[in-house]
N, C-alpha and C positions, 0 to 999 in steps of 0.2 A: 528731380528733387521734390516737386510738388506731390508726386505719387508716394514717395517715401514719407513725406510729412503727413499725408492722409493716413497712411498705414500706422504711423506712430501714434496718431490721435485715436485711432480705432482701438489699439491695444494698450493705450496708456492706463486705462482703468483696471486692467487685469494684472495681477502680480504673481510671481512664482518664487518660491522660497529659495531655490538654488538654480543657477543656470544649467542648462542641459550640457552633457558632455559633447565635446567637439573633437573628432567627428562623431556623429550620432548613429547608433545602430538601430535596426528595427526591433531587436529584442528589448532594448531600453525603452523605446517608444511604447511597446505593448505593456511593459511593466507599469507605465504611467497611465495606461488606459483607464483604470479604475480609480487611481489616486486623484485625478483632476476632472472627474466626470460629474458635471453638475446634475445631469439627469439621474445618474446613479445615486448621488447624494440625496436628491429629492425623493427617490424611491425608497431609500433607506429610512428617511424621516417618515415616509408613509407607513413603512413596516413597523417602525417604533410606535407610531400613533395607534396602529391596529393592535399591537401588543399591549399598549396601555389600556385600550378599550376592553381587551380580554381580561386584564387585571381588574378593571372596573366591574365586569360581570362577576368575577370570582369574589370581589370584595363585598358583594351583596350577601355573602354567607358569613361575613365577619360578625362577631358578637358586638352588640351596641350596648352602651351603658349610659344611664342618665340619673341625675339626682333630683329628688323632689322634696323641698323643704317648705314647711308652712308653720307660721306662728299665728294662732287664731283662738278665739273663744266662740262658743255657741250657746244659745239660750235653751235651757231645759226647764220649762215652767218658770219658777221664780229664781232659778239658779244660773250662774254662768259657769259652764264646764269647759275645761281645756280641750281644744280641738286641734292642737298642733300635731305635726308629724314630720318625720325625717325618714325618707325611703331611698334606697338604691335599686333601680330597675335594671335587670340584665335580660336582653332579648337576642335570640339567634334563630335565623332561618336554617332549618336542617335540610330541607329539600323544597325546590320550587321547579316545576316542569318548565315554566317559561324561561327561567334562568339557564337551565340545561340546554334548551334549544338555542338560546342566544349565545352561549359559550361555544357550542358546536359550529354555529354559523360563523363566529368570529375566527375560530381556528382555521376554517376553510378559507376565509378571506386572507389570512396571513399566508397560507400556502400559495394562494393565487398571486399575491404580491411578490412572494419570493421567486416564483417562476418568471414573473415579469422582469424582475431584477436580472436574472440570468440572461434573458433575451436582450435586455439593454446592454449588458456587458459584451455579449457576442456581437451585436450590431456595431458597438463602438470599436471593437477590435478590428472589424472589417473596414470601417471608415478610416481608422488610423493606418492600417496596412496599405490601403489604396492610396491614401494621401502621401505616405512615405515613398511608395513606388513612383508616384507622379513626380516627386522631387528628383529621384534618380533619373527618370526618363527625361525630365526637363534639362538636367545637367548634360546628359548625352546629346540631346538635341542642340543645346547651346554649343557644345564642342564641335558638332558637325557644322553648324551655321558659321562658327568662327573659322573653321578650315576652308569652307567655301568662300567666305569673304576674303581670306588671305589669298586663295587661288585666283579669285576674280581680280584682286588688286594687282597681283603679279602679272596676269595676262594684260590688264589695262596698261601697266607700266611698259611692257614689251611693245605693245602697239603704239604707245605714245613715243617711245624711242624711234620706232620705224617711221612714224608720222613726221617726226622732226627732221628726218633725213629723206623725207618724201618717198618712203618705201611702203607706206600704207595710206589709205584714203581717210578723209575726215569721217566718212560714214562708218568705216570699220572702228575708228577711235570712239565715235559716239556709241556704237553698239556695245563696246567693252565697258564704257562708262555707265551705260544703263544696267549692264549685268552687275557691275560693282554696287550700284545703288540698290538694286533688287536684293543682292546678298546682304547689304547693310541693313535693309528693312527686315530681312529674315533674322538677322542677328539680334536686332532690337526686340523683335517679337519673342525670340527664344529667351532673351534676357528677362523680358516681362513675365514669361511663363515661369522662370525660376523664382521670381519675386512672389508671384501669385501662389505657387504651390507651397512655398515656405510660409506664407501668410496663412494659408488654409490649415497647415499642420499646427502652427502656433495657436490658431483659433480653436482647433479640436482639442489641444492640450491645455487650453485656457492659460496661456502664458503670454507675456508681452512680446511684441514682434522683435524688439531689440535683443531679446534673450534667445532668439532662434538659433539653430546650428547653421554655421556656414557650410559645413561639409557633412555628407552622409556616406555611410558605408554601403556599397552595392552588395545585396545578398546574392549568393550563388546557389542556384537550385538545380544544377545539372544532374546531381545524384538522384533527385526525385524522379527524373525521367528514365532512369535505369530500372526502376521498379515497375512491375506490371500494375495496371489499374484493376481493381477488383471487379468482378462481374456485377452487372446492374442488379441482379437478384439480391446481392449482398446489401446494397443500399435500400432496395425496396422493402426487404424484410425488417429493416431497422427504422423505417419511417414511423412506426408506432411509438418510437421514443422522442419524436419531435416535441419540443418544449411547449409550443402553442397548442398542439394536439393534447398533450398531457394536461395542460391548463384547462382546456375545455372539458376534458373527461373528468377531471377533478371537480370542476364546477357542476357538471351534470350529477355526479355522485352526491355532492353536497346538497343539491336541490332535492334529489330523491330521498336523501336521508332526512331532510327537513320536512318533506311531505309525510313520511312515515311518522316522524315525531309529532307533527301537528295532528295527524289522525288519532294518535294515541294520547294526545294532550287532553287530560281531564281537568286541567287547571288546578291540580293538587298542590297545596302548599302546606308544609309542616313547620310549625314554629315552636320554639321552646322559650319559656320565660321564667324569671325568678324575681322575687321582691324581698329585700332585706331591710329591716328598719324598725322603728318604734312609732307608736301613735298614742296620743293622749286619750282619745275618745274610744270607749269599749276596748281598752287595751287588753283586758284579761280574756276577751273572747277571740281576738284576732291573732295574737302571738307575734313573733318577730320575723317570720319568713313565710313565703308562699312560693310554690314552684308548680309548673304545669306544662303540658304539651297541647298544641292546638292544631287541629286538622281542618282545613277549609277546602271546599270543592263546590264549584257552581253546579246547579242543576239546570236541565233544559237545554235547548239548542243554542249554539253560539254562532250567530250570523257572521261575526268577524272572522272566526276560525274557518268557516266554510268558504268565505271569500278569499282568505289567505291561501287555502289549499287550491282553489281554482286558479289563482294567479300563479302559484308555483307549478301547477300542471302545465300551464301555457308556457312558462319559462323553460320547463323541461323539454317540451317539444321543440321550442326554438333552439335550445342548446344542442339537441340531437341533430337538427338540420345543419347547424353550424359545424358540427363534427363531420357529418357526411360531406359537406361542401369542402371543408379543409382537407379531408383525406384525398379527394379527387385532385385538388389543387397541388397538394404535396407530391402526388405521383407524377403529375405533369411537369412540375418544377424540377423534380429530381431527374426525370428523363431528359429534360432540356439541359440541365447542368452536365449530365453524364455524356450526352452526345457532344456538347461543347468541349468537354475534356478530351474526348477522342479526336476531335478536329484539331485542337491545340497541340496534341501530342504529334500528330502528323505534320503540322506546320513546323513544329520544333525540329523534326528530323530534316526538313528542307532547309531551314534557317541555319542549322549546324553545318550542313554541306556548303551553303552559301558563304558562311563565315570562313570556313576552311579555304574556299576558293579565293575569297578576298585577302586572306592572310598570305597565301602563296603568291597571289598577284602583287601584293605590296612588297613582299620580299624580293621578287624579281625586279620591280620598279626601283627599289632602293639599291639593289646591286648595280643596275644600269646607271643610276644616278651617280653612284660612287666611282664608276668607271668612265664617267663623263660621256655616256651614251644617251641619246635622246630618250627621255623617260616621262611617263605620266604619273610620277610619284604623288603629285598633289591630288589628282583624281582618285588614285589608289588609296591614299590615306583617308580621304573623305568617305569613299564608299565603304571602307572597312569600319569606320566609326559608325556609319549609318546602319550597317548590318549588325553591329554590336547592339545598337539601340533597338532594332527590330526583334532581335533574339531575346533581349531583356524584357521587352514589352510582352512578348508571347509567354515567357516564363512567369511574369508577374500576373498576367491574366489567368494563367493556368492555376497558380497558387490561390488566387482570390476565388476562382470558381470552385476549386477543390475544398476550400475552407467553407464556402457557402453550402456545398453539398453535405459536408459533415455537420454543419449547423442544422440542416434539415433533419438529420437523424439524431439530433440531440447531443452531438459531440463537439468539443472545442478543439479543432485541429490546429496544432501549433505550426507556424510557418517561420 
């Protein structure tokens, strides 16, 4: 009870609009992967912030207007002359190389953040799938532990009956009692695992623990193993689509583009301006409006620009090293996943045969039991359930590994 109370306190600060369906399917869990993903929401806010910064760059081209009003007199020899004026100034930057460079860099930053968002979504889907599978396996383990406990209790009861009529020794009775206690401990551990796995899924979904599903639907992936796994060359060729690799390559291109822009940056700024209004002093000479274009461009060497280019060149070299390193890592990781998939497929064949054997053995034991022939139906049931768990675990490991391999090639494999 204390453990449950702690869990309730942990998750009491998190709320969920509607309770999850019960029983819960993996499909529904994955649909909620993005809905309640705090890291994704944070990344979306970061993207929005970067888009706002891009708008700020663009806004520097907006027309600005200001009003200049003055009521005044000025002395001209022995006379006081009206020196009042009322002007409206309109100014607009038509072109600024620094703004263009800033806009380009900001667009690249948005693209980079968008790729990071996709990677967050992929990682979260794997976490949720793994957590969901752990619940299914915990339930199967609990079922096995419960059957073993029942079997141990039955055997202890038989020995106790024999002991009471002095057909069994005290040592034999104590041995069976120890077996029962061990089975009880295993059941408690299995039950704790059920609680822990459900708590983890609730945490990943950012929901309260009391809103967790009591039941989950075990997925069936037997059809997946009927399809041949593609050749490794298929995955190797597609590694160029890896999201992290694309992110690094886009960053490198952005740096190279900025280097080119900085080298051709002459600091050119073209502004337009207009003034409309009236003035009291020399009114007949100045008229009511003025308009013009202004071109400004600094002369001489720009130490700041040279330093910026040098820094960008260093960043370019570092980014290229990151790309080369990642390409090697991706190849090694892809090969590791591929070989693991091959091994899991072979294990799957063996486990299917084992489960078939357990099923036939259980049917035989059940038939003997019904005919009141000595039967090991208890062991047969326990072994069958345990084989089911091993087969499910192997299938789940296969699907997670396959999903990871597809993520390496930039694809979101649905499981």
